[in-house]
C-alpha positions as MATLAB code, in Angstrom:
seq = 'XXXXXXXXXXXXXXXXXXXXXXXXXXXXXXXXXXXXXXXXXXXXXXXXXXXXXXXXXXXXXXXXXXX';
ca = [
      -8.359   -3.958   22.434;
      -5.632   -2.202   24.444;
      -6.288    1.267   25.795;
      -4.612    3.967   23.752;
      -3.684    7.312   25.267;
      -3.321   10.423   23.162;
      -1.722   13.724   24.015;
      -2.214   17.092   22.389;
      -0.294   17.104   19.111;
      -0.248   13.314   18.652;
      -1.126   12.008   15.216;
      -2.827    8.835   14.072;
      -2.265    7.070   10.762;
      -5.038    4.889    9.388;
      -3.672    2.909    6.476;
      -6.299    0.832    4.679;
      -5.461   -2.148    2.495;
      -7.203   -3.557   -0.554;
      -8.811   -6.982   -0.156;
      -6.429   -9.799   -1.238;
      -9.043  -11.389   -3.546;
      -9.548   -8.120   -5.405;
      -5.806   -7.666   -5.731;
      -5.504  -11.204   -7.149;
      -8.270  -10.526   -9.685;
      -6.671   -7.267  -10.771;
      -3.237   -8.858  -11.116;
      -4.765  -11.623  -13.216;
      -6.644   -9.142  -15.433;
      -3.443   -7.141  -15.941;
      -1.417  -10.329  -16.493;
       1.020   -9.325  -13.767;
       2.988  -11.509  -11.363;
       2.406  -10.358   -7.787;
       5.938  -11.181   -6.654;
       7.651   -9.073   -9.319;
       9.899   -6.620   -7.490;
       9.712   -2.897   -8.195;
      11.992    0.009   -7.453;
      10.053    3.261   -7.165;
      11.424    6.793   -6.966;
       9.816   10.191   -6.576;
      10.262   13.251   -8.749;
       8.983   15.480   -5.940;
      10.779   14.366   -2.785;
      10.241   11.643   -0.212;
       7.909    8.692   -0.831;
       5.201    7.813    1.696;
       5.885    4.079    1.156;
       8.986    1.882    0.727;
      10.930    2.414   -2.491;
      11.452   -1.362   -2.884;
       8.237   -3.394   -3.013;
       6.442   -6.065   -5.003;
       3.617   -5.498   -7.477;
       1.284   -7.212   -4.954;
       2.383   -4.817   -2.183;
       1.850   -1.843   -4.493;
      -1.729   -2.889   -5.326;
      -2.491   -3.961   -1.750;
      -1.073   -1.134    0.356;
      -0.315    1.860   -1.886;
      -2.940    2.173   -4.646;
      -6.698    2.540   -4.207;
      -8.130   -0.077   -6.559;
     -11.677    0.204   -5.164;
     -12.439    3.727   -6.322;
];
């Protein structure tokens, strides 16, 4: 692992992802195609993820399906 240097005021983003098998099972249970493209907008300002993504990307990187 490469050495990482931090300075005062630096920030770190830890972005977890849902396990692909769990995403596949959820998509199957919901009868959704993972490659269906979505366009998402916010009613309250800027999104913290891309506004164009697939259903699979939404369930993998944006939503917490474990909780």
